[in-house]
VOGU-3710 file (C-alpha; in Angstrom, 3 decimals, decimal comma):
1> xxxxxxxxxx> 111,832/83,804/78,158  112,332/84,058/74,265  112,110/80,576/71,861  114,670/78,882/70,684  113,462/78,673/67,772  110,849/80,286/65,701  110,823/83,812/66,949  111,170/86,228/63,648  112,716/88,974/65,288  115,618/86,183/65,280
11> xxxxxxxxxx> 115,254/84,389/62,226  114,475/87,443/60,140  116,682/90,135/59,445  115,877/93,278/60,626  115,987/96,473/59,387  118,791/97,741/61,899  120,648/94,607/60,373  120,163/96,216/56,779  120,830/100,180/56,922  123,561/101,755/58,165
21> xxxxxxxxxx> 123,042/104,078/61,085  123,781/108,324/61,851  127,651/109,000/62,099  129,289/110,181/65,063  128,446/113,831/64,390  124,654/113,293/64,569  124,343/114,127/67,885  127,432/115,938/69,415  125,351/116,052/73,207  124,628/112,136/73,870
31> xxxxxxxxxx> 120,710/111,848/73,841  119,063/108,340/75,467  117,745/106,397/72,912  114,341/107,254/71,541  112,759/104,034/73,152  113,444/105,974/75,995  112,032/108,929/75,503  109,428/108,387/78,381  112,018/108,683/81,221  111,729/111,960/82,251
41> xxxxxxxxxx> 110,805/114,371/85,266  107,518/115,207/85,419  105,519/116,815/87,899  101,871/116,737/89,650  100,577/120,267/88,426  98,104/120,773/91,161  100,504/121,073/93,911  101,772/124,463/93,308  100,236/127,756/92,300  102,914/128,679/89,450
51> xxxxxxxxxx> 105,615/126,095/88,099  108,314/128,943/88,605  108,086/128,060/92,288  107,680/124,574/92,251  109,274/120,834/91,738  109,552/118,167/89,109  110,303/114,260/90,097  113,067/112,192/89,988  112,158/109,136/87,311  113,236/106,365/90,370
61> xxxxxxxxxx> 110,761/103,623/88,976  112,783/103,640/85,631  116,070/103,512/86,627  119,178/101,188/88,342  122,140/101,257/89,929  122,895/104,573/92,559  123,900/107,790/90,596  121,064/109,816/88,708  121,661/110,941/85,151  122,157/114,890/85,215
71> xxxxxxxxxx> 119,033/115,136/83,069  116,937/113,169/85,297  117,735/115,057/88,822  114,645/116,205/90,314  114,749/119,842/89,705  112,830/121,990/92,892  112,655/126,201/92,728  111,119/129,313/94,486  111,940/131,837/91,334  112,793/129,850/88,849
81> xxxxxxxxxx> 115,572/128,910/87,234  118,612/131,331/87,129  120,593/132,232/84,080  123,944/132,913/84,769  127,361/133,814/83,251  130,558/132,560/85,396  132,696/134,831/83,951  130,453/137,636/85,924  129,369/135,234/88,886  131,162/136,014/92,327
91> xxxxxxxxxx> 131,170/134,686/95,419  131,802/136,968/98,770  132,685/135,610/101,910  132,423/138,219/104,431  130,900/138,650/108,278  132,746/137,538/111,100  135,882/137,061/109,557  139,853/138,171/109,112  139,592/139,012/105,775  136,139/139,470/103,538
101> xxxxxxxxxx> 137,151/137,808/100,305  135,281/138,531/96,770  135,703/134,565/95,007  135,322/134,839/90,418  135,131/131,118/89,301  138,583/131,192/88,396  139,628/132,209/91,789  137,294/128,892/93,125  138,761/126,310/90,894  142,245/126,724/91,752
111> xxxxxxxxxx> 142,052/125,782/95,391  141,781/121,815/95,756  139,223/120,369/94,499  137,299/116,582/96,095  135,024/114,570/94,708  132,419/112,836/96,466  128,926/110,412/95,818  126,008/112,478/98,008  122,320/111,777/97,886  120,079/114,705/97,838
121> xxxxxxxxxx> 116,463/114,864/98,881  113,876/117,580/100,118  112,876/117,684/102,717  109,448/117,275/101,260  109,961/114,159/100,034  107,157/111,803/100,761  105,218/114,708/102,479  101,812/114,009/100,476  101,403/111,207/102,332  101,430/112,369/105,748
131> xxxxxxxxxx> 97,718/111,986/105,707  97,287/108,671/103,734  97,787/107,742/100,662  97,878/109,490/97,930  99,926/109,726/94,660  100,074/106,771/92,610  103,943/106,151/92,601  106,662/106,324/93,138  108,144/109,166/91,601  105,810/110,878/92,775
141> xxxxxxxxxx> 106,134/109,513/96,447  109,720/109,462/96,672  110,786/111,378/93,551  112,332/114,612/95,343  115,948/112,586/95,770  118,548/111,843/93,600  122,498/110,966/93,878  125,761/112,288/91,960  129,205/113,146/92,176  130,073/116,067/93,152
151> xxxxxxxxxx> 133,099/118,111/92,231  133,947/121,037/94,211  136,097/122,866/96,914  135,660/121,662/100,517  134,071/125,000/101,979  136,502/124,556/104,916  139,246/125,966/102,952  137,154/128,968/101,672  136,403/129,651/105,140  140,038/129,322/106,190
161> xxxxxxxxxx> 141,216/131,491/103,656  138,506/134,355/104,792  139,925/133,443/108,393  136,973/132,882/110,644  136,200/134,710/114,060  136,342/133,199/117,420  132,675/134,521/117,513  131,303/132,948/113,950  129,457/130,296/115,531  126,820/130,236/112,302
171> xxxxxxxxxx> 126,746/130,545/108,204  124,060/132,731/106,197  124,294/130,998/102,689  122,596/133,292/99,959  121,706/132,181/96,202  122,007/134,337/93,075  118,403/133,513/92,174  115,111/135,560/92,008  113,635/134,171/95,370  117,641/134,661/96,934
181> xxxxxxxxxx> 117,014/131,855/98,757  118,963/131,791/102,249  119,284/128,823/104,886  121,806/129,510/108,392  124,563/126,378/108,789  126,020/126,249/111,786  129,958/126,811/111,442  130,307/123,221/112,354  128,688/121,856/109,469  130,091/123,964/107,096
191> xxxxxxxxxx> 133,585/123,485/108,272  133,290/118,983/108,836  131,920/118,095/105,128  130,465/121,103/102,935  131,519/121,166/99,665  131,339/124,279/97,014  130,219/122,499/93,931  130,712/122,948/90,383  130,418/119,743/88,697  128,243/116,747/88,892
201> xxxxxxxxxx> 129,012/113,298/87,613  131,978/115,078/86,042  130,518/117,284/84,061  129,329/121,439/84,930  126,180/121,754/86,848  123,028/122,181/84,999  121,266/125,142/85,233  117,993/123,561/87,704  121,042/122,084/90,188  122,689/125,566/90,679
211> xxxxxxxxxx> 124,851/126,398/87,569  127,623/127,360/87,756  128,407/126,851/91,503  126,120/125,647/94,672  127,035/124,670/97,940  126,511/120,871/98,924  125,721/119,973/102,817  125,747/116,184/102,968  123,222/114,672/104,613  120,300/117,693/105,227
221> xxxxxxxxxx> 117,744/118,333/103,876  117,809/119,851/100,522  116,914/123,129/100,615  119,979/124,123/102,419  121,858/123,021/99,438  121,662/126,528/98,214  121,901/126,578/94,252  123,662/129,720/92,177  125,761/130,287/95,638  126,511/134,011/95,960
231> xxxxxxxxxx> 127,355/135,132/99,186  128,715/133,134/102,728  127,913/135,496/105,593  129,594/134,391/109,026  127,748/135,293/112,114  127,130/134,618/115,798  123,473/132,820/115,704  121,148/131,823/113,325  119,603/134,151/111,496  115,865/133,021/111,597
241> xxxxxxxxxx> 114,888/133,506/107,624  111,669/132,574/105,960  113,026/129,184/104,954  113,708/128,300/108,692  111,001/129,738/110,678  107,505/129,706/108,623  108,822/126,756/105,846  110,829/123,505/106,783  110,019/123,029/110,243  107,989/120,170/111,653
251> xxxxxxxxxx> 104,755/121,664/113,215  103,876/119,320/115,494  100,034/117,748/116,967  99,811/121,001/119,278  101,066/123,852/117,413  104,626/124,108/118,451  107,252/123,092/115,409  110,201/121,759/115,713  113,524/124,030/114,049  116,384/123,366/113,055
261> xxxxxxxxxx> 115,751/119,355/112,528  118,262/119,316/109,539  119,334/115,399/108,897  117,050/112,992/106,458  116,966/109,937/108,615  116,777/106,828/107,045  114,270/105,533/104,261  113,661/103,556/101,714  111,574/102,184/98,941  110,861/99,799/96,839
271> xxxxxxxxxx> 110,896/101,433/92,924  109,439/98,091/91,164  107,714/96,986/91,116  105,615/99,679/91,611  102,453/101,477/90,928  104,431/102,980/87,205  106,521/99,760/87,210  104,134/96,717/87,101  104,961/93,057/87,474  104,620/92,877/82,929
281> xxxxxxxxxx> 105,890/89,028/82,893  103,806/86,989/84,730  104,176/85,060/87,716  107,766/83,286/87,827  111,072/84,761/88,385  111,164/88,205/89,600  113,289/91,085/90,597  112,462/93,253/93,552  114,640/96,219/93,433  115,001/99,557/95,845
291> xxxxxxxxxx> 116,805/102,659/97,133  117,713/102,976/100,540  120,308/106,257/102,048  120,267/108,081/105,185  121,771/111,313/106,461  123,155/109,147/109,150  126,101/107,240/106,677  125,611/104,040/105,185  122,645/101,757/104,992  123,592/98,382/107,000
301> xxxxxxxxxx> 120,649/96,415/106,436  117,388/96,585/104,205  114,507/94,178/104,500  111,395/93,534/102,551  108,323/92,249/103,239  105,939/90,521/100,448  103,037/90,477/103,240  102,727/94,468/105,073  105,050/93,596/107,813  104,251/90,392/108,880
311> xxxxxxxxxx> 107,690/88,917/107,802  110,673/90,316/106,339  112,902/88,832/104,225  116,677/90,370/103,931  117,656/92,231/100,397  120,843/92,093/98,563  122,671/95,955/99,065  124,620/95,644/95,450  127,186/98,237/94,605  129,088/100,960/96,124
321> xxxxxxxxxx> 128,304/101,606/100,293  129,116/104,679/100,533  128,053/107,412/103,210  125,280/109,994/102,616  124,902/108,222/99,026  121,491/105,938/97,898  121,945/102,576/98,317  120,758/99,793/95,785  119,074/96,720/96,839  117,185/93,482/95,787
331> xxxxxxxxxx> 115,377/90,566/96,265  114,768/87,730/93,774  111,930/86,154/94,240  109,905/83,272/92,707  106,078/85,136/92,091  103,530/82,922/92,442  100,619/85,639/91,405  99,489/85,974/94,457  98,778/89,828/96,181  101,366/91,102/97,446
341> xxxxxxxxxx> 101,583/94,458/100,021  105,487/94,956/99,146  107,242/97,256/101,960  110,905/98,198/102,853  112,530/98,624/105,996  116,208/99,930/106,531  118,487/100,401/108,732  121,728/102,298/109,296  125,005/102,318/110,512  124,391/104,307/113,670
351> xxxxxxxxxx> 121,310/101,718/114,509  118,396/103,656/112,949  115,685/102,023/111,906  113,067/103,097/109,433  109,878/103,634/111,060  106,508/102,999/110,296  103,902/105,916/108,995  101,857/105,617/112,375  104,898/105,568/114,531  105,779/109,204/113,386
361> xxxxxxxxxx> 101,770/110,176/113,541  101,866/108,992/117,190  105,188/111,016/117,347  104,329/114,114/115,178  101,132/114,138/114,794  99,906/115,060/111,356  100,555/118,534/110,629  104,023/118,776/108,822  104,808/118,019/105,454  108,097/117,219/105,714
371> xxxxxxxxxx> 110,671/114,334/107,065  108,437/111,474/106,199  110,547/108,873/106,716  107,865/106,537/106,668  107,478/102,504/105,736  106,057/103,130/102,383  103,203/100,151/101,141  102,677/99,009/97,382  99,336/96,786/96,844  100,613/94,106/93,644
381> xxxxxxxxxx> 97,438/91,937/92,915  97,130/88,782/90,783  97,918/90,600/87,604  100,484/92,725/88,417  99,307/96,062/88,792  101,121/98,225/92,096  99,229/100,688/93,918  100,122/102,694/96,914  98,305/101,822/99,986  98,815/101,947/103,572
391> xx> 98,613/98,839/105,919  97,484/99,637/110,122
//
């Protein structure tokens, strides 16, 4: 706590009290304070061979609440960022439909639109941790997730306009980027809650997030949320594209792979304290905070352990509790300076409970890199420094 008197930062006039600041037009598009310049997405250069097909990570340890600022949402590209003039962009619906259609952006804007808050998580989030503790920071272990307000047209309205034939059971979504990303989606999901979105957090999608339009597939792996969406083909069976056969499937210990494991299961992580956010104030009042989410719906409960899972305390979920969105949790403690093994364990409204990593390995082996929702452990030493560890 600051001293009640004698602190020169209180008792003496500072420069910001003496001089006028910049006027209203100094930054026509608002930017963060220069003192927050360290709060940025970061990559791990050795993860991929080329930054064009790579990923950077949301700085979860620097954020609070449940909404991710647009400029901090992680990026995952397979062919770099497509730069598209919205006046030239088209979305085609064809295949097993009564009326093949082509929409301009102006056409899409004329449909009824909705605003929905959803998390988006890459299936490979936490993938490096399958074989043990690898990356020292929740930005790197869990930072392929973000949560924003999407504005767009329910996909059902567009499919109804085209008239899906009774033989249409699947949908192929294709992007306009150099990778021509394509994924098969069951028609039931497409009609249930998918959006064709053109805004996030109130403003146009960022280019790296699919500008001018992307698909939103709530609760399912991010690779299916096709960016720069240009084509929707209705068919009678899945297409078996590269990203749903050799990639984004779960390779088991016996060499067989699970396919169509789309849902992102219940998961959580403590964002502070964590390796990039040590306890800097010493013993005393301390706030433990983190995020929880589930592709199955809302988060009902989050427990926190200070001793590696021996004992658990219920955390406080604060802020909006929205289906298939991030949830913010807090545990307020009086830290005595002892070492801690911090863990969080989430449970969703379906009753699913976040598993230990060893439980996942027992069921699926160590060949997979996708869908790791195991419990994360941070070791906090007496100086408040945190490290990525595992507790067996």
